[in-house]
N, C-alpha and C positions, 0 to 999 in steps of 0.2 A: 870440442871433440867429444864424439859420442862412441863408447865402445860396448861391444857384446862379450861378456865373459861366459863361454859356454863350460860347464862344469860336469866331470864324471867323478867316480869315486876311487876306482882302483888304483889310480895313479896318485891318490892323496898321500900326504906326509905319513909315514909310519904304516901304512896298510901293507899287509902281506898275505892274508888268506880270506877266504870268502865269509867267514863269521863276521869279520869286521866290516863288511859292506852289506850285510844281508838283516834287513829289518826284523826278521823273526829271532835273531840272535842278541843276547844282552850287550855283547861287545859293541853292536852298532851305534848304540847312543854315544859312546865315546867318540866314535869317528865321525859322526854327523858334526860336532863341535869342531873337530880338527879340520873337517872339509870347510866349514864356514871361516875358520881362521885363514886357511890357505887362499881362499877367494878374498877376504879383506886385505891380505897381504898384497895380492895383484892390484887391487883397487888403489891402495896406498901408493905404490910404486907408479902406476899410471897416472894418477893424479899429481904426483910430484913432477911429472914430465909434461903435464898441461892437459890431460884429459878431464872433461868436466861434468860428463853424464854417463852412467852405467846402467845396461840392463843385464841380469845375471839369469842364465837359462839352466836350471837344475835338469841335468840329463841322465840320472842314475836312477834305476829301478823304475818307481812309479813318479818321478820327478817331484818328490815330497820329502827331500832329505835335508836341505839347508835349513838352519835355524833363523827364520827371518827376524827375530827379536835380537839375534846376536849379528846379523849383517849390517856392513856399514851402512849408514842411513842415507849415503849418497846414491844407493843402488835401487833399482826397481827389480823385483824378483819374478821371473816367469816360471811358474810351477804348475804341477798337475799333467795328467796324460789322458787320453792322447791329445797332443798339440799339432797344429799343422805342419810344423817344422821340427818337432821333437827336440832333438839334443841342441839345436842351433835356433830354436824358437826366439824371435826378435830381431834375426839377422834382416829381415825384410822391412824393418822400421825405420830405415834411413841411417844405420850406424856407419862409422868410418872405417872401422877394423874390428878385429876379433881376437881375443886370447883364449886359449884351451887350457883349462886347469884341471888337473888330476886325471889325465888321460893314460891310456894302456896300450900296449903293442897288440898288433893283429893276432888272429889265432896261428898258433905253431911256431911262434918265435922263440929262439933259443934265449934262456935266461931273460924271462921277462914276467913281471909279477901279474898273475891272473890274466894271461893273455887270452883273448877271445875276439870274435867280431860279432858285435851286436847282440847275438845270443849264444851263450856258452852251451847251451842244451840243443839248439837247433842247427846253428850255421857252423859248417866246418871251414869254409873258404870263400871269399868274394874276390871277382876280378873286375876291374873296369877296364875296358878296351884291351883285354888280355894282360892286364897288369894287377897282380896280387894286391889288394887293398884292404886296409883295416879301417876303424873309425876315424882315425886322423884325417886320411885321404878323402873318404867320403864326404865327412863334414866340412872338410876345407873346400872341397869342390862345390858343395851347396852355396857356401859363403861366396866362393868365386862367381857362381851364377849371378849374385846379386852385386857384384863388384866390390866385395869385401875381402881385403887380405887377412890371414891369420898370421899375427905377429909373434906370437909365444905359445910354447906349449910346456906345461909342467908334468912331471911324472918320473918313471924310472929311465936308466940310461937307454933303454931299448926304444921305448917310445919315442925319445929325443932323436935318435938315430934314424927311425923310421920317419919321423916328421921332416927331417932334413932331405931325406930322398925325395919328398914331394915339394917341400918349399926350401930351398938351399938356404935362403936368407932368413928363415925363421930363428928367433931367439929361444934358447932351451933353458930350463931350469930342472936339473936332475937332482931330484931329493932322496933318492935311494938308489943303490947299486944292487941290481937283482942279481942272485946267483943260483936261481932256480925259478920255478912258476910259484912256489910257496915260501920263499925265502929270499932276504935281501939285507944288505948293511944300510941301515937307515940313518940319516942325519938327525940331530937333536932337533926338536921342533923349532926352536928359536932360530937355529942355523938354517934349516929348510926353509922357513917362511922369509927369512931375511935374503935367501937365495932368490924366491919367487919375486919379492918386492923389487930387488935390484934388476932382475932381468925384465920385469914389467916396465921399470922406469927406462931402460936402456930401449927396449922395443918401441915404446911409444916416443921417445925422444928421436930415434932414428927415422920412424914414419913421419913425423913432423918436420924433419929436415930433408925429406925426400928420398931416404936411402933405405927405407924399409923392405919387408916383404911385398911381393906383388900378389895380386889375387890369382889362385889356382884355377886355370880354365882348361877343360878337357876338350879334346877334339869331338866333334858331334857328326852323326849320331852316336850315342854312347853303347857299347855292347856291355850289358851286366850279365855276368855268370855266377851262379851261386851253387855252391855244393853244401847239401844239408847233411845232417848226421846220420840220417836213416832214409832208405827209399820211400817209406810212406809219407815223410815230409814232403818230398818231391813230388809225390803223387798229388798232395793237397795243393801244393804250390802251382801246379800245372792249371789250376782254376783261373790264374791271373790270365787276362786276355793278352794275346801275342806271345805267350811263353812257349818256348820248344824244349824238348827234353834232350839233353846232352847224353846222359847215362843214367844208372839206376838212382843215384843220389843228386844229380845236377840238372838244373835248368838253366835257360838263358833267355834273354829279350833284348830288344832294342829300344832305345829311349831318346827323344829328340834333344834332351839337354840333361844337366846334372839334377835339376829339381825334379823333372820326371822320373829320373832314374831312381832317385831317393825314394820318391813316393811309391813306385812300383815295388822297389825292394821291400820296404816295410809291408806292403800288401801280401808279398809272396811269403815273407816270414810269418806274418799272421794266418796265412793259410796253411802253413806247414803243420800237419797233424802230429802230434808227440806220441 
């Protein structure tokens, strides 16, 4: 059994503020190590349930965060940017299922650590088929395009609840209880990582028994609507072929499938002028 482990950083054990996930700050080096340890906990649990091969997609910042020298040697690391499939690079390579580690809730979520959607400086909101969507839903939809279910998410309680809205059968590992955007009650690292390991083991075991989560498939064509933080960003994003202006800060476009929606969304954000 081959797994994709897609990793972000804001939902990693102990993370509560931007300094801890920003490579320009001294705190970041501490949390790179913890990020790698959270991933290793997921690998241990999945392996205990029968997974045999792992590709780990580093999905934070410039995708150069995980410490390869400390990563479980059973895993291959997909790192560097831009990669064709960004946060879920490797899902196209024939994996059976995916685990999402260190994820965060969508922009505007109450009591959610570092809530945002893709870019905290550019994107205010995203809708897929008129449904508010964060990074869990969008990345899970891309996985679903390839027939790959997302079995597990770890992060705070808010992203766990958001994930269940999209994939009701998903296993969750809440490693902190957010009480604001920059404050949470964090489990001790040993306990948090034991929780990730146990959830990964349950998720993979259920999948192998035919009881796990199903791939997330969206009705097509997919209407993608993106609200930016400022109107000049929408001005730039309107260079995307097929885009329509909804209002001063918002554009929309139709995509034939989740993969095309993802690619066009990434292009729109890249075009958005800060």
